[in-house]
N, C-alpha and C positions, 0 to 999 in steps of 0.2 A: 336126479331131476327135482327141481324146486317148484312149488306152486305159488311163489311170490309173483306179484304183478309189478310192473314198472311204476316208478315214482308217481304218486298222485293220480293214477288212472283208475283206481278202484272206487266206484261210486259208494256213497255212504249206505245206500239201501242194500248193497251187496254184502255187508259185513255181518258175519255170524255173531249172534249174541248182542248186536247193536242195531235195533230197529231204526228206521229213518227218524231223525229228530232227536235221538238219544245222544247223551254226552257223558264223558267221564268228568267227575267233579273232584276237585282238590281243594280242601279247606283246611287252613292252618298247617300247611305242609312246608317243610324246609328241605331244599336239595343243596347239599354242601359237598364241595371237593370231588365232583364227578367229571368224567370226560364228557358225558352227555347226561343232563339232568333227567329229561324224559325223552324216551324214544317212542314216538307215536307212529309206528310203521303203517298202521292201517288208516291213518289220518282221521281218526274219530274226533268229533268236536270235543273241546275241553272247556269246562268252566272252572275258574280259579278265584278264590277269595282268601285273602290273608296268606298267600303262598309266596315263598321267597326262594330265590336262586342265588347262591353265593359261591364264588370261586369254582365255577364249572367251565370246562372248555367251551361248551355250547349249552344253552339252557334247554331248548326244546328242538328236537329234530322230527319233522313231519315227513313221512315217506321212508324209503329204504335208506339204509346207511350208505349203500353203494352209490346211489344217486347223489346223496349229500356230499360224499367225498369228491365225486367228479365235479359237482357244482362249485365246490371250494377251489379246486385246482384250476378250473377254466376262468375264474375271475382274476387270476394273476396275469402279469404282463407276458408279452410274446416271448421274450428271452427265457423267462422262467418256465413257460409251457413247453418250449423247445427242449429245455433241460429235462423236463418230466418225460418227454418222448424218448430222449436218448437213454435215460435211466430205464424206462420200460423195455426198450430193445435189448439193453445189456442183460437185464433180468431174464427176459424171455429166452435169450440165446444160451444162458448158462444151464448146464445139465446136472451139475453136482448140487444136490439139495442144500447142503451146508453153505456152500459158496453163494448160492442163490439167496438164502435167508440173510446172509451178511450183506449182500448187495441191496436187498430190500431195506434192511435196517439202516444202512448208510445213505440211501437214496434221498434225493431232494424231495420226493413225494412223501416219504416217511417223516422227514423233518417238518414238512409243511403240515401234515395231518396229526402230528404227535401231541398237539395241545388238547385234542379231544378224542383221540383213539389210541389204543395200545398197539405195540408193534405186532402182536399176535393178530389183532383185528385187521390191521393194514396188510400184513402178510397174506392172510386168508383172502382178503379182497383182491389183491394183485394176482395171486395164484389162480383164483376163480376166473379173472379176466383172461389171463394167459391161457388157461386150460379150456376156456369156453364154457365153463360150468356155472358162471354167475349170471345175474340179470343183465349185466352190461357185457357186450362182446368187444373183442380186441379192436376191430376196425372202427366201431362206434366211438370207443374211448380215444383212439388216436385222432380221428376226425374232429371230435369235440375239442381236444387239446390244441389242435392246429387251427381252430377257428372256423371249421367247415360245417 
């Protein structure tokens, strides 16, 4: 069981160690060659000065990675989203874990998200959706991908 909350629903005043109005400050920082430069899951305000992001898949992710992945996928065209659903169904139906991992690795979803996430991260995310242990549930993901 996880205590994560859904994307951007956690009010700033709810954050442990970050009283209302506080922010993380980055000064003179450089983020190079990362999948994600900064993952700000709790959506804490950030102040940046002289901070640079170079050659990252994504500079800053606010909220959960799970929601960011889904947001990326639903912005694609209808044909591509349909392919994502087909791939998800194939992965869900597979019972052999090694075959399932290879299906994930070769899926259109993995190819789409690989610029900013490792195959291990993508695999864990998909398995959590399929098993019902992640923040996002199977029916919610399919509905979102199909435009509902």
